[in-house]
Legacy VTK file of the C-alpha trace (Angstrom):
# vtk DataFile Version 3.0
C-alpha trace
ASCII
DATASET POLYDATA
POINTS 355 float
157.125 155.844 46.182
160.496 155.340 44.274
160.446 151.574 45.142
156.771 151.431 43.994
157.767 152.680 40.708
160.740 150.260 40.473
158.626 147.279 41.224
156.039 148.444 38.390
158.947 148.728 35.883
160.251 145.436 36.530
156.655 143.739 36.035
156.171 145.723 32.864
159.244 144.089 31.220
157.052 140.784 30.813
154.782 142.621 28.408
154.911 144.751 25.367
153.407 147.865 26.560
151.325 149.258 29.461
150.220 152.507 31.141
150.178 153.375 34.604
148.263 155.877 36.476
148.319 157.465 40.014
144.789 159.031 40.622
145.298 159.590 44.370
145.117 157.679 47.665
141.462 156.678 46.711
142.304 154.845 43.446
144.560 152.027 42.480
147.158 151.542 39.676
145.631 150.188 36.729
147.917 148.084 34.312
146.555 147.203 30.919
149.032 144.844 28.946
149.265 144.356 25.165
148.222 140.650 25.928
144.764 141.899 27.434
144.291 144.054 24.469
144.642 141.231 22.157
142.482 138.976 24.048
139.693 141.647 23.918
138.208 140.788 20.551
137.634 137.093 21.923
135.914 138.529 24.853
133.847 140.828 22.787
135.636 144.067 23.988
134.832 143.166 27.598
136.203 141.058 30.389
133.961 139.979 33.440
134.736 138.570 36.619
132.883 136.711 39.145
131.499 138.590 42.228
131.128 135.342 43.978
133.502 132.794 45.615
131.500 130.031 44.280
133.156 127.653 41.358
132.055 128.560 37.708
129.836 125.662 37.268
127.992 126.347 40.518
127.389 130.002 39.686
125.966 129.097 36.341
123.588 126.575 37.846
122.624 129.436 40.461
122.171 131.584 37.417
119.758 129.530 35.723
117.866 128.783 39.025
117.420 132.491 39.739
116.254 133.290 36.201
113.576 130.449 36.155
112.571 131.497 39.531
112.271 135.271 38.802
110.462 134.140 35.536
107.780 132.039 37.090
107.081 134.455 40.085
107.041 137.408 38.036
104.367 135.853 35.413
102.361 134.661 38.277
102.387 138.250 39.701
101.462 139.899 36.316
98.761 137.181 35.957
97.309 137.839 39.431
97.019 141.738 38.636
95.531 141.135 35.034
93.164 138.243 35.652
92.487 136.435 32.427
93.864 139.009 30.054
96.941 137.147 28.847
95.165 133.762 29.365
92.504 134.691 26.822
95.189 134.429 23.964
97.864 132.194 25.587
98.342 128.634 24.095
98.683 125.781 26.375
101.645 123.494 25.508
100.071 120.437 23.759
102.639 118.148 25.563
105.719 117.906 27.639
107.925 118.273 24.575
106.661 121.589 23.547
107.188 122.959 27.106
110.731 121.265 27.124
111.395 123.064 24.120
110.601 126.522 25.382
112.652 125.831 28.841
115.407 124.282 26.833
115.728 127.477 24.588
116.101 129.629 27.503
118.589 127.347 29.034
120.466 127.686 25.878
120.554 131.268 25.602
121.660 131.507 29.389
124.432 129.041 28.593
125.368 130.957 25.372
125.645 134.238 27.513
127.785 132.546 30.220
130.267 130.837 27.836
130.257 133.847 25.667
131.360 136.049 28.360
128.228 138.194 28.140
127.287 140.692 30.805
123.918 141.458 32.510
123.113 144.163 30.108
123.882 141.808 26.841
121.257 139.378 28.303
118.934 142.203 28.748
119.335 143.233 25.344
118.837 139.769 23.901
115.690 139.286 26.020
114.187 142.734 24.556
115.256 141.562 20.957
113.718 137.987 21.251
110.579 138.894 23.130
109.674 142.566 21.923
108.035 140.974 18.782
105.487 139.038 20.595
105.049 142.173 22.697
104.221 144.093 19.866
102.150 141.536 18.082
99.486 140.767 21.339
99.376 144.620 21.984
98.682 145.874 18.730
96.500 143.079 16.914
95.247 141.008 19.974
94.084 144.122 22.077
96.101 143.080 25.100
96.799 146.244 27.094
100.356 147.642 26.635
100.826 147.733 30.389
100.129 144.142 30.683
102.207 143.044 27.591
104.868 145.432 28.721
104.949 143.595 32.158
105.586 140.321 30.678
108.338 141.724 28.475
109.944 143.347 31.679
109.806 139.926 33.544
111.639 138.357 30.601
114.179 141.168 30.636
114.728 141.026 34.230
114.937 137.236 34.701
117.540 137.124 31.875
119.718 139.925 33.202
119.513 140.033 36.903
121.339 136.802 37.907
124.313 137.870 35.680
124.320 141.153 37.231
124.388 139.672 40.551
126.997 137.029 39.953
129.093 138.564 37.480
131.165 141.816 38.003
131.317 143.763 34.758
134.994 144.994 34.327
135.284 147.407 31.203
138.526 147.596 29.844
137.696 149.902 27.053
136.008 153.345 27.666
135.530 154.671 24.232
134.725 158.330 23.856
132.252 157.323 21.166
130.251 155.139 23.605
130.567 157.609 26.320
129.052 160.419 24.197
125.457 160.790 24.990
124.646 162.258 21.549
126.014 159.190 19.815
124.239 156.920 22.129
120.992 158.701 21.345
121.216 158.972 17.632
122.416 155.469 17.087
119.457 153.997 19.223
117.212 156.409 17.165
118.796 155.135 14.112
118.376 151.356 14.994
114.830 151.877 16.267
114.026 153.670 12.683
115.231 150.496 10.798
112.844 148.477 12.874
109.765 150.834 12.178
110.575 151.111 8.369
110.921 147.244 8.140
107.531 146.709 9.979
105.770 149.259 8.224
106.728 147.969 4.832
105.831 144.474 5.758
102.507 145.468 7.064
101.655 147.446 3.883
102.771 144.531 1.580
102.143 140.801 2.892
101.827 140.755 6.584
98.118 141.492 6.504
97.788 138.298 4.340
99.953 136.246 6.566
97.958 137.223 9.609
94.470 136.406 7.846
95.726 132.970 6.749
98.045 131.623 9.350
96.726 133.452 12.637
93.424 132.133 13.277
91.102 134.141 15.490
93.440 137.342 15.402
90.859 140.073 16.538
92.020 142.753 13.942
94.454 143.479 11.133
93.584 147.128 10.703
96.944 148.403 12.023
98.679 146.579 9.176
96.500 147.960 6.571
95.598 151.485 7.490
97.222 154.384 6.021
99.072 155.507 9.424
99.433 151.784 10.229
101.045 150.659 13.318
101.829 154.295 14.516
98.297 155.557 14.633
96.581 156.615 18.177
97.555 155.523 21.552
98.956 152.133 20.351
101.189 154.148 17.815
103.001 155.828 20.967
103.508 152.637 22.492
104.656 151.103 19.287
107.281 153.985 18.916
108.525 153.514 22.543
108.855 149.723 21.914
110.818 150.624 18.644
112.926 152.923 20.671
113.848 150.131 23.272
114.625 147.655 20.659
117.053 150.254 19.023
118.598 150.739 22.179
118.987 147.125 22.839
120.527 146.542 19.314
122.862 149.560 20.031
124.008 148.083 23.361
124.597 144.487 21.932
125.957 145.309 18.574
127.173 148.704 18.091
128.963 149.262 21.672
131.266 146.067 21.163
132.031 146.856 17.464
133.297 150.451 18.282
135.310 149.305 21.166
137.103 146.288 19.525
140.754 147.005 19.000
142.217 147.697 15.640
145.560 146.503 14.112
145.738 143.291 16.044
148.219 140.436 15.446
145.476 138.614 13.388
144.709 141.515 11.319
148.407 141.865 10.288
148.496 138.158 9.476
145.393 138.344 7.338
146.948 141.454 5.440
150.007 139.498 4.780
148.217 136.281 3.603
149.401 135.225 0.273
146.935 132.804 -1.622
149.781 131.868 -3.860
151.705 130.057 -1.364
148.688 128.863 0.819
146.943 125.547 0.837
143.373 125.215 -0.531
141.977 124.828 3.076
143.948 127.907 4.261
142.584 129.946 1.117
138.949 128.994 1.706
139.188 129.651 5.527
140.680 133.183 4.642
138.207 133.828 2.115
135.226 132.988 4.793
136.742 134.265 7.839
139.838 136.489 6.933
138.205 139.580 8.021
139.426 141.940 10.602
138.744 141.401 14.113
136.466 144.464 14.412
134.373 142.860 11.560
134.310 139.558 13.146
133.004 141.056 16.248
130.189 142.697 14.199
129.122 139.368 12.378
129.295 137.369 15.556
127.215 139.811 17.539
124.601 140.450 14.655
124.463 136.680 14.043
123.542 135.980 17.676
121.055 138.674 17.686
119.385 137.484 14.515
119.066 133.919 15.756
118.030 134.951 19.321
115.275 137.254 17.646
114.154 134.621 15.115
113.903 131.717 17.420
112.510 133.608 20.257
109.757 135.152 18.075
108.884 131.967 16.693
108.642 130.096 20.000
106.663 132.897 21.571
104.050 132.986 18.587
103.837 129.337 17.516
103.893 127.959 20.955
102.624 130.878 22.792
99.476 132.316 21.136
96.281 130.435 20.160
95.724 129.888 16.373
99.149 130.646 15.148
100.413 127.889 12.919
104.125 127.366 12.057
104.216 129.065 8.585
102.736 132.176 10.166
105.165 132.302 13.118
108.084 131.746 10.790
107.053 134.647 8.403
106.411 136.953 11.273
109.596 135.665 12.812
111.594 136.332 9.481
110.516 139.857 9.470
112.045 140.777 12.708
115.181 138.802 11.770
115.526 140.882 8.608
115.129 143.959 10.819
117.944 143.070 13.024
120.193 142.154 9.978
119.702 145.511 8.640
120.131 147.210 11.923
123.303 145.437 12.387
124.535 146.411 9.144
123.776 150.077 9.685
125.382 150.273 13.038
128.478 148.452 11.868
128.603 151.050 9.009
128.435 153.775 11.570
130.808 152.487 13.893
133.534 152.123 11.152
133.257 155.713 10.054
LINES 1 356
355 0 1 2 3 4 5 6 7 8 9 10 11 12 13 14 15 16 17 18 19 20 21 22 23 24 25 26 27 28 29 30 31 32 33 34 35 36 37 38 39 40 41 42 43 44 45 46 47 48 49 50 51 52 53 54 55 56 57 58 59 60 61 62 63 64 65 66 67 68 69 70 71 72 73 74 75 76 77 78 79 80 81 82 83 84 85 86 87 88 89 90 91 92 93 94 95 96 97 98 99 100 101 102 103 104 105 106 107 108 109 110 111 112 113 114 115 116 117 118 119 120 121 122 123 124 125 126 127 128 129 130 131 132 133 134 135 136 137 138 139 140 141 142 143 144 145 146 147 148 149 150 151 152 153 154 155 156 157 158 159 160 161 162 163 164 165 166 167 168 169 170 171 172 173 174 175 176 177 178 179 180 181 182 183 184 185 186 187 188 189 190 191 192 193 194 195 196 197 198 199 200 201 202 203 204 205 206 207 208 209 210 211 212 213 214 215 216 217 218 219 220 221 222 223 224 225 226 227 228 229 230 231 232 233 234 235 236 237 238 239 240 241 242 243 244 245 246 247 248 249 250 251 252 253 254 255 256 257 258 259 260 261 262 263 264 265 266 267 268 269 270 271 272 273 274 275 276 277 278 279 280 281 282 283 284 285 286 287 288 289 290 291 292 293 294 295 296 297 298 299 300 301 302 303 304 305 306 307 308 309 310 311 312 313 314 315 316 317 318 319 320 321 322 323 324 325 326 327 328 329 330 331 332 333 334 335 336 337 338 339 340 341 342 343 344 345 346 347 348 349 350 351 352 353 354
């Protein structure tokens, strides 16, 4: 045992600080170095390692193939058990270009997740945020059963997350007490879901119903957008509340968790605090004004920005290219409402995480 400790002490001289734990014969010694902590913001407070012996590029190709395969088989299965239901409102791509845009966007999201060191839960969250709005639209305003719309949403989530869960092993370096606290998890998810619900309710009571009438040709009903109880009335209201909770959970997982686990007082933070505009060049001053925030804030901005883009683009494509009678203007306005909801949710979650 003395030799083991001596060898560990020699290894620790190569880094600034570390902590060694001996938890018993069934556990390994875990060494966390200062260098790993400083790299955490770039990896969004997480590092993931491959669970496969395949080279990285080969793993990504396999992940893409698995994702497309799961999506295709899953949608065929849902269509088989709900014949003609989704097809009654689905828009067939006008040409190969439109089909290529949809497939290309899915590939881009997978590539972003792979290069950005996202894990399967991150991809599941992004899939919920980007395809949830279309699920809400077709189930509330197009009379598609919630079980059918939810099944299609489930296919999107599984096809995005499962390849990453299979090919990448999650290796959490940070286990914040805030993240582990069940009450915080529930409250922040409810809070994020509430923001979504309020934004949708206000949009429906102000301008969204007019957008539906003018730009969503053939929409069966707009009653949920104009009635007093709105989207929360009846059985559809319960399903709407459940979807809102899932969206809130996805936003909490994708934005809040990385923010509160991001390290504070890093070297970059200290450099930003010591920055002197009087002795800096014009370019350095502009860079500092635009991106001279703390690492924790940068994580929040990047994560919220990714969520906004994924939500807005995914919603636009699902509506403009996926539903009959929806024109580009209507799809853009509808996507903008959900994008605004993500911005506000990200701001609220970041504020809570900074307390």
